[in-house]
C-alpha positions in Angstrom: 0.0 0.0 0.0 1.2 3.4 -0.9 2.1 5.6 2.2 0.0 8.5 0.8 -3.2 6.5 1.3 -2.5 5.6 4.9 -4.4 8.7 6.3 -7.4 7.9 4.2 -7.4 4.3 5.4 -7.3 5.4 9.1 -10.1 7.9 8.4 -12.1 5.2 6.8 -11.6 2.9 9.7 -12.7 5.7 12.1 -15.9 6.2 10.1 -16.6 2.5 10.1 -16.2 2.3 13.9 -18.4 5.4 14.3 -21.0 3.8 12.0 -21.1 0.6 14.0 -21.5 2.6 17.2 -24.3 4.6 15.7 -26.1 1.4 14.6 -25.7 0.1 18.1 -27.1 3.2 19.8 -30.8 2.5 19.3 -30.4 -0.9 21.0 -28.6 0.8 23.9 -31.2 3.6 24.1 -34.0 1.0 24.7 -32.2 -0.2 27.8 -30.8 3.0 29.2 -33.5 5.6 29.8 -30.9 8.0 31.2 -29.6 9.0 27.7 -31.8 12.1 27.9 -29.4 13.6 30.4 -26.5 13.7 27.8 -25.9 16.9 25.9 -27.9 17.0 22.7 -24.7 17.6 20.6 -23.3 14.2 21.6 -26.4 12.0 21.3 -29.9 13.0 20.1 -32.7 10.4 20.9 -36.2 10.5 19.3 -38.7 8.1 20.8 -42.2 7.5 19.5 -44.4 4.4 20.1 -41.6 1.9 20.3 -39.6 3.6 17.5 -36.2 4.8 18.5 -34.0 7.0 16.4 -30.6 7.9 17.8 -28.0 10.0 16.1 -25.0 12.1 16.9 -25.1 15.7 15.6 -21.4 16.1 16.4 -20.6 13.1 14.2 -22.7 14.5 11.4 -21.0 17.9 11.7 -17.5 16.3 11.6 -18.5 14.2 8.6 -19.8 17.2 6.6 -16.7 19.2 7.4 -14.5 16.3 6.4 -16.4 15.9 3.1 -16.2 19.7 2.3 -12.4 19.7 3.1 -11.9 16.7 0.9 -13.8 18.3 -2.0 -11.8 21.6 -1.6 -8.4 19.9 -1.6 -9.3 17.6 -4.5 -10.5 20.4 -6.7 -7.5 22.6 -5.9 
């Protein structure tokens, strides 16, 4: 593997790990009712009639910034 791709490999692995954590969050949210006490920027939980949606606004913001920076540096 070329050394210039190593940072992208690490970033990809980080995104995969974050994705697995986000997939697991709804299952954790069902068993931990105290998630409402966490700051909304870390974990946001939506509950309605047995439907749980859990996301991380911070992760979304970091992902968008990463994509924008990658697009800027690729086009330049």
